[in-house]
C-alpha positions in Angstrom: 105.6 111.4 -1.4 102.5 113.3 -2.4 102.3 114.8 -5.9 101.8 118.6 -6.4 101.3 120.7 -9.6 104.3 121.0 -11.9 105.8 117.6 -11.0 106.7 118.6 -7.4 106.2 116.2 -4.5 105.9 116.7 -0.8 106.1 114.4 2.2 103.3 113.7 4.7 102.5 116.5 7.1 103.7 114.5 10.1 107.2 114.4 8.5 107.3 118.2 8.3 106.1 118.6 12.0 109.0 116.4 13.1 111.4 118.3 10.9 110.4 121.7 12.2 110.7 120.6 15.8 114.1 118.9 15.2 115.4 122.2 13.6 114.1 124.1 16.6 116.0 121.9 19.0 119.2 121.9 16.9 119.4 125.5 15.7 116.8 127.5 17.6 114.4 130.0 15.9 114.1 130.1 12.1 116.0 133.2 10.7 115.8 132.3 7.0 113.4 133.8 4.5 110.5 131.7 3.3 111.6 130.0 0.1 109.7 130.6 -3.1 111.3 128.8 -6.0 112.8 125.3 -6.2 115.9 124.3 -8.2 113.8 122.9 -11.0 112.1 126.3 -11.5 108.7 125.6 -10.0 107.3 126.5 -6.6 109.3 125.1 -3.7 106.4 123.3 -2.0 108.8 121.1 0.1 110.9 124.1 1.2 107.9 126.1 2.1 106.4 123.3 4.2 109.7 122.9 6.0 109.9 126.6 6.7 106.3 126.8 7.9 106.7 124.0 10.4 110.0 125.4 11.7 108.5 128.9 12.0 105.5 127.4 13.9 107.9 126.2 16.6 109.4 129.7 17.1 110.0 130.6 20.7 110.0 127.0 22.0 112.9 126.3 24.3 114.9 123.1 23.7 113.2 121.0 26.3 109.7 121.9 25.2 110.6 121.3 21.5 112.0 117.9 22.4 108.8 117.0 24.3 106.6 118.2 21.3 108.8 116.1 19.0 108.2 113.0 21.0 104.5 113.7 21.1 104.4 114.3 17.3 106.4 111.1 16.7 103.9 109.1 18.8 101.0 110.7 16.8 102.7 109.9 13.5 103.3 106.3 14.4 99.7 105.7 15.7 97.8 102.9 14.0 95.1 105.2 12.6 97.7 107.4 10.8 99.6 104.6 9.1 97.7 105.1 5.8 98.6 108.8 5.8 102.3 108.4 6.4 103.2 105.1 4.7 102.1 103.8 1.3 100.9 100.2 1.1 102.1 98.3 -2.0 
């Protein structure tokens, strides 16, 4: 989780890429409005990132979205990206 202003947190970028492609496979193109406010009253950074990545996958058919998901997963799990996606304690 990465901190944002107002106490909000977001996940690593690779997580949002995988989320957007998964939603494209399961539901097709994004038809929702871009969220603005979170339940806690601040900006919805998490919801906006999810919406952005899902909208970026607009127009991909199911097979291409699945292929891009596998490629994004491989990239996220690459050794050089470990520090970006997983905290070391």
